[in-house]
C-alpha positions in Angstrom: -6.0 -43.3 -10.7 -2.8 -45.2 -10.9 -1.5 -43.4 -7.8 -4.6 -44.4 -5.8 -4.4 -48.0 -6.9 -0.7 -48.2 -6.3 -1.1 -46.8 -2.7 -3.9 -49.3 -2.0 -1.7 -52.2 -3.2 1.1 -50.9 -0.9 -1.2 -50.8 2.1 -2.3 -54.3 1.3 1.3 -55.5 1.0 2.2 -53.8 4.2 -0.6 -55.7 6.0 0.4 -59.0 4.5 4.1 -58.5 5.3 3.9 -57.1 8.8 0.9 -58.8 10.3 2.9 -62.0 10.8 5.6 -59.9 12.5 3.2 -58.5 15.1 3.1 -55.0 13.6 -0.1 -53.0 13.9 -1.5 -50.2 11.7 -1.2 -49.5 8.0 2.6 -49.0 8.1 2.4 -45.4 7.0 5.8 -44.9 8.5 6.9 -46.9 5.4 5.4 -44.3 3.1 2.5 -46.4 1.9 0.6 -43.3 0.7 3.1 -42.2 -2.0 2.7 -42.5 -5.7 5.1 -44.1 -8.3 6.3 -40.6 -9.3 7.3 -39.7 -5.8 11.1 -40.2 -5.5 10.7 -41.2 -1.8 8.3 -44.0 -2.7 10.1 -47.3 -2.4 8.2 -50.6 -2.5 11.4 -52.4 -1.7 11.3 -50.8 1.8 8.4 -53.1 2.7 9.8 -56.3 1.4 13.3 -55.4 2.6 12.2 -55.0 6.2 10.4 -58.3 6.2 13.6 -60.0 4.9 15.9 -58.4 7.4 17.9 -60.7 9.7 16.8 -61.0 13.3 18.5 -59.5 16.4 19.4 -62.4 18.6 21.2 -60.7 21.5 21.3 -57.4 23.3 24.5 -56.2 25.1 24.4 -53.3 27.6 27.5 -51.5 29.0 27.1 -50.6 32.7 29.3 -47.5 33.0 29.2 -47.1 36.7 29.3 -50.8 37.6 32.2 -51.4 35.3 30.4 -54.4 33.8 28.5 -55.8 30.8 24.9 -57.3 30.8 23.8 -59.7 28.1 20.3 -60.8 27.0 18.8 -63.1 24.5 15.9 -61.6 22.5 12.5 -63.3 22.0 11.7 -62.2 18.4 8.0 -63.0 18.8 7.4 -60.8 21.8 10.4 -58.5 22.1 11.1 -59.8 25.7 14.6 -60.2 27.0 16.1 -63.2 28.8 19.3 -62.7 30.8 22.3 -64.7 29.7 23.7 -64.7 33.2 25.4 -62.4 35.7 27.1 -59.3 34.3 30.7 -59.6 33.1 32.9 -57.6 35.5 36.3 -56.0 35.2 35.6 -53.3 32.6 36.6 -49.7 33.2 33.7 -47.3 32.6 32.4 -49.1 29.4 30.4 -46.8 27.2 28.9 -46.9 23.7 29.7 -50.4 22.6 29.3 -51.8 19.1 28.8 -55.2 17.5 30.5 -56.1 14.2 27.9 -56.2 11.3 28.4 -60.0 11.1 27.2 -60.4 14.7 30.4 -62.2 15.8 32.5 -59.6 17.5 31.7 -57.2 20.3 33.8 -54.0 20.8 33.6 -52.2 24.2 35.2 -48.8 24.6 36.7 -48.3 28.1 36.7 -44.6 28.9 39.1 -44.7 31.9 41.6 -47.1 30.3 41.3 -45.6 26.8 41.2 -49.0 25.1 38.7 -51.2 23.3 38.0 -54.6 24.7 37.4 -57.1 21.9 35.2 -60.2 22.5 34.1 -63.0 20.2 30.3 -63.7 20.3 29.1 -67.3 20.0 26.1 -67.0 17.7 24.5 -70.1 19.2 24.5 -68.9 22.8 25.5 -65.3 22.9 28.4 -66.1 25.2 31.5 -64.0 25.0 35.2 -65.0 24.9 38.3 -62.8 24.6 39.2 -62.3 20.9 42.5 -60.3 21.0 44.5 -58.1 23.3 42.9 -54.7 24.1 43.5 -52.1 21.3 44.8 -48.7 22.5 42.9 -45.5 21.6 43.9 -41.9 22.0 41.7 -40.9 24.9 38.0 -41.6 25.8 36.9 -43.6 22.7 33.4 -43.6 21.4 31.3 -46.0 19.3 32.8 -47.7 16.3 31.4 -47.2 12.7 32.2 -49.7 10.0 32.8 -49.1 6.2 31.1 -50.9 3.4 33.6 -53.8 3.1 34.0 -54.1 6.9 37.8 -53.8 6.4 38.0 -50.6 8.3 36.2 -49.0 11.3 36.6 -45.7 13.0 35.6 -43.8 16.2 36.1 -40.5 17.9 38.5 -39.9 20.8 36.9 -37.1 22.7 39.9 -36.5 25.1 42.3 -35.9 22.2 40.1 -34.3 19.5 40.8 -37.0 17.0 39.3 -39.9 15.0 41.2 -43.2 14.8 40.7 -45.5 11.8 41.3 -49.2 12.5 41.9 -52.1 10.1 39.5 -55.0 10.8 41.0 -58.4 10.4 39.0 -61.4 9.1 38.4 -62.5 12.7 37.2 -59.1 13.7 40.3 -57.9 15.6 41.2 -54.2 15.3 44.6 -52.7 14.5 45.5 -49.0 14.1 45.5 -47.7 10.6 45.4 -43.8 10.6 44.0 -40.8 12.4 42.7 -37.3 11.7 42.1 -34.3 13.9 38.7 -32.9 14.8 37.2 -29.9 16.6 36.9 -30.0 20.4 35.4 -33.1 22.2 34.1 -35.3 19.3 31.5 -37.9 20.2 29.1 -39.1 17.5 30.5 -40.3 14.2 28.4 -41.1 11.1 29.3 -42.6 7.7 27.3 -41.7 4.6 25.4 -44.6 2.9 27.6 -44.1 -0.2 30.7 -44.6 2.1 32.4 -41.6 0.6 31.8 -39.1 3.3 32.0 -39.0 7.1 31.0 -36.6 9.9 31.9 -36.1 13.5 29.9 -34.2 16.2 32.4 -32.0 18.1 30.5 -31.5 21.3 32.9 -29.0 22.8 33.0 -26.8 19.7 29.2 -26.9 18.9 30.1 -28.1 15.4 30.2 -31.0 13.0 33.4 -31.9 11.1 33.1 -33.0 7.5 35.4 -35.5 5.8 35.9 -37.4 2.6 36.5 -41.1 3.1 38.3 -43.7 1.0 39.9 -47.1 1.9 40.6 -46.3 5.5 41.6 -42.7 5.1 39.7 -39.6 6.2 40.5 -36.2 4.7 38.9 -32.8 5.4 36.1 -32.2 3.0 35.2 -28.7 4.1 35.2 -26.5 7.2 33.2 -27.6 10.2 29.6 -26.3 10.3 27.8 -24.9 13.4 25.5 -27.5 14.8 23.6 -26.0 17.8 24.6 -26.5 21.4 26.7 -29.6 22.2 25.9 -31.9 19.3 26.2 -35.5 20.6 24.9 -38.2 18.3 24.5 -38.3 14.5 22.3 -40.4 12.2 21.8 -40.2 8.4 18.7 -41.3 6.5 19.0 -44.3 4.2 19.0 -42.2 1.0 21.9 -40.1 2.3 20.0 -36.9 1.9 19.8 -35.7 5.5 21.8 -35.8 8.7 20.2 -35.4 12.1 22.2 -34.3 15.2 21.0 -34.4 18.9 21.8 -31.3 20.9 22.2 -32.2 24.5 22.6 -29.0 26.5 20.4 -26.0 27.2 17.9 -25.4 24.4 18.1 -29.1 23.4 17.1 -29.8 19.8 17.4 -31.9 16.8 19.4 -30.1 14.2 18.8 -31.2 10.6 21.2 -30.7 7.7 20.7 -31.5 4.1 23.6 -33.4 2.5 24.7 -32.0 -0.9 26.0 -34.2 -3.7 29.5 -33.3 -2.8 28.9 -34.4 0.8 28.9 -31.0 2.4 26.3 -30.1 5.0 23.8 -27.3 4.7 21.7 -26.3 7.7 18.0 -27.1 7.2 16.2 -26.6 10.6 16.3 -27.0 14.3 13.5 -28.8 16.0 12.7 -28.7 19.8 13.7 -32.0 21.5 13.0 -31.6 25.3 15.5 -30.6 28.0 18.4 -33.0 27.3 18.4 -34.8 23.9 21.0 -37.5 23.7 20.4 -40.9 21.9 19.1 -41.1 18.3 17.7 -43.9 16.3 16.0 -44.0 12.9 13.3 -46.5 12.3 14.4 -49.0 9.7 11.5 -48.1 7.5 12.7 -44.5 7.4 9.5 -42.7 8.6 10.4 -42.0 12.3 13.2 -40.7 14.4 13.5 -41.5 18.1 15.3 -39.3 20.6 16.1 -40.1 24.3 15.6 -37.1 26.7 17.5 -37.7 29.9 16.2 -34.6 31.5 12.5 -35.5 30.9 12.8 -39.3 31.3 11.1 -39.9 28.0 11.7 -41.0 24.4 10.3 -38.6 21.8 8.9 -40.0 18.6 9.3 -37.7 15.5 7.7 -38.3 12.1 10.0 -37.6 9.2 8.1 -35.4 6.7 8.1 -37.2 3.3 8.8 -34.1 1.3 11.1 -32.0 3.5 12.5 -34.8 5.7 12.2 -32.5 8.7 11.2 -34.2 12.0 8.1 -33.2 13.9 7.2 -34.7 17.3 4.1 -36.9 17.3 4.3 -38.7 20.6 6.5 -39.6 23.6 6.7 -42.4 26.1 8.0 -42.6 29.6 11.3 -44.4 30.4 13.3 -45.0 33.4 15.5 -42.3 34.9 18.0 -40.6 32.5 17.5 -42.6 29.3 20.7 -42.6 27.3 20.8 -44.9 24.3 18.1 -46.4 22.1 18.5 -49.3 19.6 15.8 -50.7 17.2 15.9 -54.2 15.9 16.3 -54.5 12.1 12.6 -55.4 11.3 11.4 -52.3 13.2 9.2 -54.1 15.7 10.9 -53.5 19.0 13.1 -50.9 20.7 15.3 -51.0 23.7 16.4 -48.0 25.9 19.2 -47.9 28.5 18.3 -45.9 31.7 21.5 -44.4 33.1 19.9 -43.3 36.4 17.8 -46.3 37.3 20.1 -49.2 36.3 17.6 -50.7 33.8 16.7 -51.3 30.2 13.2 -50.6 28.9 11.7 -52.7 26.1 9.0 -51.4 23.8 6.9 -52.5 20.8 6.6 -50.1 17.9 3.4 -49.3 16.1 4.0 -49.4 12.4 1.5 -46.7 11.5 2.1 -44.1 14.2 5.7 -45.0 15.3 4.4 -44.9 18.9 6.2 -46.9 21.5 4.3 -49.2 23.9 6.1 -50.3 27.0 6.7 -54.1 27.3 8.9 -54.6 30.3 11.8 -53.2 32.3 14.9 -55.2 33.1 17.5 -54.6 35.8 21.2 -54.3 34.8 24.3 -52.9 36.5 24.6 -49.3 37.7 24.9 -46.6 35.0 23.9 -48.4 31.8 25.0 -46.3 28.9 25.4 -48.1 25.6 23.4 -50.8 23.9 24.2 -53.0 20.9 22.4 -55.8 19.0 23.9 -58.9 17.6 22.1 -59.6 14.3 22.1 -62.8 12.2 
């Protein structure tokens, strides 16, 4: 009886919290049907989503056009408003990242093997140069920040390494240390406890495992096989499971359980369309989103509450060759870059089913690859 009443109260709270945000459904993706004895049941998830800061700006790297597009986000409708013409002069910008405080933008330049660093004006979204470019070791990927935001690290796919950078108070990067990887690392993920890190070695079909402490990565265990060409990695908020997108023939989502010592154990491989690439977990934890550049879709996968394995429940059309997907912190809207059609697709998210509903498509420069949100 307690479990039934508890679940009912959770459904009511979900309705009260998310109706003002424009979310539909019963918010089952937030695990409203669990009982107090269920370890995955977390009432704070509901209130925490409502209290999350808002995404104010969206930045898109136009790889082929060598430029950057910027938009302001309407947090009532999810619509985008251009902040002006694209910023030119970037060399093949790829998977960019915004500092967690929303005040610094880092743009990896593949050809030049550097990071451009820009200051973001929170009032307008305008960019200004923060510091000189910071050198990398060949084809840098997206940055990941540690708990204290004093260090950040990213993979260098051309040199089979990960660079760790110190992060100054103003957001500027400086080299701190490095560690080797298997061939062609791309995606990097940091465990929620900030003690473990993982790198997807696309060329070796494996994932490297590291211990992490105060800016230093050390090998935790041997690399684990991870399907064909693992590309991006995401970890659930509890730190129990890691998901990898496999982007070549036989594309899939490979799921690993994460042991208490940080080591990965293969759990399952789930079909993910012809070319799985970008990954994003819903902030509520109930859904995983995967871009499929070969099918021109985004797949929606429900995360099983007991096993944490993903199963596809729906998909939605995108532009040509969708690459990256980002979801704003309150879980209401998603944005997808379309590499082949020079556009960004905006979607609303149904809280109950996880389904994406198209809102509008926006033109950007040629070859949009990465997307990053500035959150305040």
